C-alpha positions in Angstrom: 10.2 58.0 -21.3 10.9 54.9 -19.1 10.5 51.8 -21.1 9.2 48.7 -19.3 11.2 45.6 -20.2 9.6 42.9 -22.3 8.5 39.5 -20.8 11.5 37.8 -22.4 13.8 40.4 -20.9 12.2 40.0 -17.5 12.5 36.2 -17.7 16.2 36.6 -18.5 16.7 38.9 -15.5 14.8 36.6 -13.1 16.1 33.2 -14.2 19.6 33.9 -15.5 22.7 35.5 -14.0 24.9 36.5 -16.9 24.6 40.3 -17.0 24.4 43.3 -14.7 20.6 43.3 -14.3 20.2 39.6 -13.6 23.1 39.5 -11.2 21.8 42.6 -9.4 18.4 40.9 -9.1 19.9 37.8 -7.6 22.1 39.8 -5.2 19.2 41.8 -4.0 17.1 38.6 -3.6 19.9 37.0 -1.5 20.1 40.1 0.7 16.3 40.0 1.3 16.5 36.3 2.1 19.3 36.9 4.6 17.4 39.8 6.3 14.1 37.8 6.5 15.9 34.8 8.1 17.5 37.2 10.5 14.1 38.7 11.5 12.7 35.2 12.2 15.7 34.3 14.3 15.5 37.6 16.3 11.8 37.2 16.8 12.4 33.9 18.6 14.3 35.7 21.4 11.8 36.4 24.1 13.1 39.8 25.2 13.5 41.1 21.6 10.0 39.8 20.8 8.5 41.7 23.8 10.3 44.9 22.8 10.2 44.8 19.0 7.7 42.1 18.2 5.2 44.3 16.4 8.0 45.9 14.3 9.5 42.5 13.4 6.0 41.2 12.5 5.5 44.1 10.1 9.0 43.4 8.6 8.1 39.8 8.2 5.0 40.7 6.3 6.9 43.1 4.1 9.3 40.3 3.1 6.4 37.9 2.6 4.7 40.3 0.2 8.0 40.8 -1.8 8.6 37.1 -2.0 5.0 36.5 -3.0 5.3 39.0 -5.8 8.6 37.3 -6.9 7.0 33.8 -6.7 4.1 34.9 -8.9 6.5 36.6 -11.3 8.4 33.4 -11.7 5.3 31.4 -12.4 4.2 34.0 -15.0 7.6 34.1 -16.7 8.2 30.3 -16.7 7.8 28.5 -20.0 6.3 25.6 -18.1 4.7 27.0 -14.9 3.8 23.6 -13.6 7.4 22.5 -14.1 8.6 25.4 -12.0 5.9 25.0 -9.3 6.7 21.4 -8.6 10.5 21.7 -9.0 12.8 21.8 -6.0 13.3 25.6 -6.2 9.6 26.1 -6.8 8.6 24.2 -3.7 11.3 26.0 -1.6 10.0 29.4 -2.9 6.4 28.4 -2.0 7.4 27.2 1.5 9.2 30.5 1.9 6.0 32.4 1.9 3.6 30.0 3.5 4.6 30.4 7.2 3.4 34.0 7.3 0.0 33.1 5.9 -0.3 30.1 8.2 0.5 32.4 11.2 -3.0 34.0 10.6 -4.4 30.6 11.6 -1.7 29.1 13.9 0.4 31.1 16.3 4.2 31.4 15.8 4.3 29.5 12.5 5.9 32.6 11.0 9.1 31.3 12.7 9.2 28.6 10.1 10.3 31.3 7.7 13.9 30.2 8.4 13.2 27.6 5.6 14.0 30.6 3.3 17.7 29.8 4.1 17.4 27.1 1.5 17.1 29.8 -1.1 20.7 30.6 -0.4 21.4 27.7 -2.8 20.8 30.3 -5.5 24.2 31.7 -4.6 25.7 28.9 -6.6 24.4 30.6 -9.7 25.4 34.1 -8.7 29.0 33.2 -7.8 29.4 30.9 -10.8 29.9 27.8 -8.6 27.9 25.6 -10.9 31.0 23.9 -12.2 31.6 22.5 -8.7 28.3 20.7 -8.8 30.1 17.9 -10.5 31.7 17.1 -7.1 28.2 17.0 -5.7 27.1 14.7 -8.5 29.9 12.3 -7.5 28.7 12.3 -3.9 25.1 11.6 -5.0 26.3 8.8 -7.3 28.3 7.3 -4.4 25.3 7.4 -2.1 23.1 5.9 -4.8 25.5 3.0 -5.4 25.8 2.3 -1.7 22.1 2.5 -0.9 21.6 -1.3 -0.6 24.6 -1.7 1.7 23.3 1.2 3.8 19.9 -0.3 4.0 21.4 -3.6 5.2 23.4 -1.7 7.8 20.4 0.3 9.0 18.4 -2.9 9.3 21.1 -4.6 11.3 21.3 -1.6 13.6 17.6 -1.6 14.2 17.7 -5.3 15.0 20.5 -4.7 17.5 18.5 -1.9 19.1 15.4 -4.1 19.3 17.2 -7.0 20.9 19.2 -4.9 23.3 16.2 -2.8 24.2 14.2 -5.9 25.0 17.1 -7.4 26.9 17.5 -4.3 29.1 13.8 -4.2 29.7 13.9 -7.7 31.1 17.1 -7.1 33.1 16.4 -3.7 34.6 12.6 -3.4 34.5 10.4 -0.4 35.3 12.0 0.0 38.8 15.2 1.3 37.1 13.5 3.5 34.5 13.1 0.9 31.7 9.3 1.1 31.8 8.7 -0.4 28.4 10.4 -1.9 25.4 10.1 1.4 23.3 11.7 3.3 26.2 14.4 0.7 26.4 15.0 0.9 22.7 15.3 4.7 23.1 18.1 4.0 25.7 19.7 1.5 23.3 19.8 4.1 20.5 21.2 6.8 22.8 23.9 4.4 24.0 24.7 2.8 20.7 25.3 6.2 19.1 27.5 7.2 22.0 25.3 10.3 22.8 24.7 9.2 26.4 22.0 11.6 27.7 22.1 9.8 31.1 18.3 10.2 31.7 18.0 6.4 31.9 20.9 4.3 33.4 21.2 0.7 34.3 21.7 0.0 38.0 22.2 -3.8 38.1 25.6 -5.4 37.5 24.1 -7.5 34.6 22.5 -4.4 33.1 25.8 -2.5 33.3 27.6 -5.3 31.6 25.1 -5.3 28.8 25.4 -1.5 28.5 29.2 -1.9 28.3 28.8 -4.3 25.4 26.5 -2.0 23.5 28.9 1.0 24.1 31.8 -0.9 22.6 29.6 -2.0 19.7 28.6 1.6 19.1 32.2 2.6 18.3 32.5 -0.3 15.8 29.2 0.5 14.1 30.0 4.2 13.6 32.9 3.4 11.2 30.8 1.1 9.0 28.7 3.7 7.0 31.8 5.9 6.6 33.7 3.0 5.1 30.8 2.2 2.7 30.5 5.7 1.4 34.2 6.3 1.2 34.6 3.1 -0.9 31.8 4.2 -3.3 33.3 7.7 -3.5 36.6 6.3 -4.6 34.8 4.1 -7.2 32.7 7.0 -8.5 35.8 9.2 -8.9 37.6 6.4 -10.8 34.6 6.0 -13.2 34.5 9.8 -13.7 38.2 10.0 -14.5 37.9 7.1 -16.9 35.0 8.8 -18.7 37.1 12.0 -18.9 39.9 10.1 -20.5 37.7 8.9 -23.4 39.4 10.1 -26.6 37.8 11.7 -29.6 37.2 9.1 -32.3 38.3 11.6 -35.0 41.2 13.6 -33.6 41.9 11.3 -30.6 42.2 14.2 -28.2 41.5 13.3 -24.5 40.9 15.1 -21.2 37.4 16.2 -21.9 34.9 17.6 -19.4 32.9 15.0 -17.4 29.6 16.0 -19.1 31.1 16.9 -22.5 29.1 15.7 -25.5 31.3 17.0 -28.2 35.1 17.2 -28.7 36.4 20.6 -27.7 39.0 20.5 -30.5 37.1 19.3 -33.5 33.4 19.2 -32.5 33.0 15.5 -33.1 30.4 13.7 -31.0 32.1 11.8 -28.1 31.2 8.2 -27.4 
């Protein structure tokens, strides 16, 4: 007689990835996510939509039903349902099923199902890549430390964009496509970032001179945020290595893991 697994066992299968059943669940889930994203991408191709649109629509609803069951299962199995619902993965899981339901009210919103690609982050757990998250933590720490410098940098760039946009509006005017200050600011952003769409171009000698200045300024500005983040990354790695070198107060052993709380040799609490 087939025995249905207990709630605790189901929770282990759904939320963990340390045995055959839980790993199989995660792998099947990843395959379904991959297929559902592929369906959304194919459905955006006009000819494929005309030929197989109905079939793809049915597939999309099939995936939506499966993901809805999985979402409800995760809520039921969670020790703190609200904690899961409002967590990052909980919100991603919710947004993964919303597009299909919204398509009943607004046309083509089912194409937003590509947000399910974010669920591929679960592969970190399946492939046991969690230990590499320490590197991501270093990057987050570096970005957090450099936030004030970046804010000042962004503020300076916006000021340059405003000044140069206004200047170009006065120099070129509506006759040359600079119909307003916002439009001129758009041109300044495109030029400063070296994108250069070419939809608006200065025609007067003075305007071309100002454009040349902002082009040269753009190359100088691009290097600034890179230097800021690189400096903070170096500092974050230095701090991490220093923390790893903290010795055990009892056996004086060093080289502990970055997030270690206890000595791996004697079990003493680390400072």
